[in-house]
N, C-alpha and C positions, 0 to 999 in steps of 0.2 A: 604879246603872246603870238606865237607862230601858228601857222595854219596846221590843221590836223592832217596827218598823212592818211591817204586812202590806199588800201591794199586791194589788188586785183585778186580774183579767185585763185589764180595760179600762184601768186605770192603767198596767199594764206595757206595753200596746200603745201608749198615749200617749207614754210615756217612750221606747220604742224608735223610734216614729215621729219624734221629735225628732232622734234620732241618724241614722236612715236618710234620711228625707225632707228635713229641714231642714239636714242637713249639719253639725250641731253635733258637737263632739268628745265622746267618751264621758266624759272627766274633767269637762268643763263641765256636762254633764247630770247626772252623778253628784253634783257639788257642789250643783247647783240643788235636787236632791231629797234631798240628804243621805244618799246610799247609796254603797256601795263600787262602784267601776268593775267589779269582777269579777261583781257581781250583774247588771249590764247585759249583760256578755259571756255570762253563763250563760243569761239570758233569750233573747238573740239566737240562741245555739246551739240552745236548746230550740225556738224558733220555726222555725228553719230545718229541724231534724230532724223535727219533728212537722207542719210545714207541708206536707210531701209528701202527707199524707193529703187535703189540700184538693184536690189535682189528680187524685186517683184517680177513675176513672170509676165513678159510682154510678148505675147504670141497672138498677133492680130488674126492669123489664119484660124486659130482655134475659136476665138471670140466671134469671128465672122461666120464660121460654120455653125456655131451655137445659135447665133442670131438668125441664120437662114433656116435652121430647124424649127425655131420658135415661130418664125413667119409662116412656114409651111403648115405647122400644126394649127395656127390660128386661122389660116385660110381654109383648111379642111373643116374646122369647127364652124366657120361662117357658111361654107357650102352646105353642111348638114342642117344648119338652122334655116337656110333659104329653102331647102327641100321640105322641111317640116312646115314652114310658113305656106309654101305653095300647095302642099297637100291639104292643109287646113282651109286655105282659101277656096280650093276646088270643092271641098266637102261643104263649106258654107254656101257656096254658089248653088250646089246641087240641092241643098236643103231649102234654100230660098225659092228655087224653081218649083220644087215639090210642094212646098207650102203655099205658094202664091195661087195655085189652082183650087185650094180648099176654101177660099173665102167667097 
């Protein structure tokens, strides 16, 4: 038994291009490159499934801006909570001072 041939991504793309662009049949291309037709079908399926990633929007500037807006919003929320806590602490301290003289 001979060793199994390993194809690079470039070779796989070339083989698939013959089927897709040149209109050759899968069995014709499989015979030409001495591989099983199921291999070509598997590669084509893999290309179509993973090819979706190619068309996804990759705009780091937009995601960075959105992240910065979210951080700013959360910091503002935190600042407001700190203000409320300090007001409540002052009120509590005032009430303790007021009530400590009653005893």
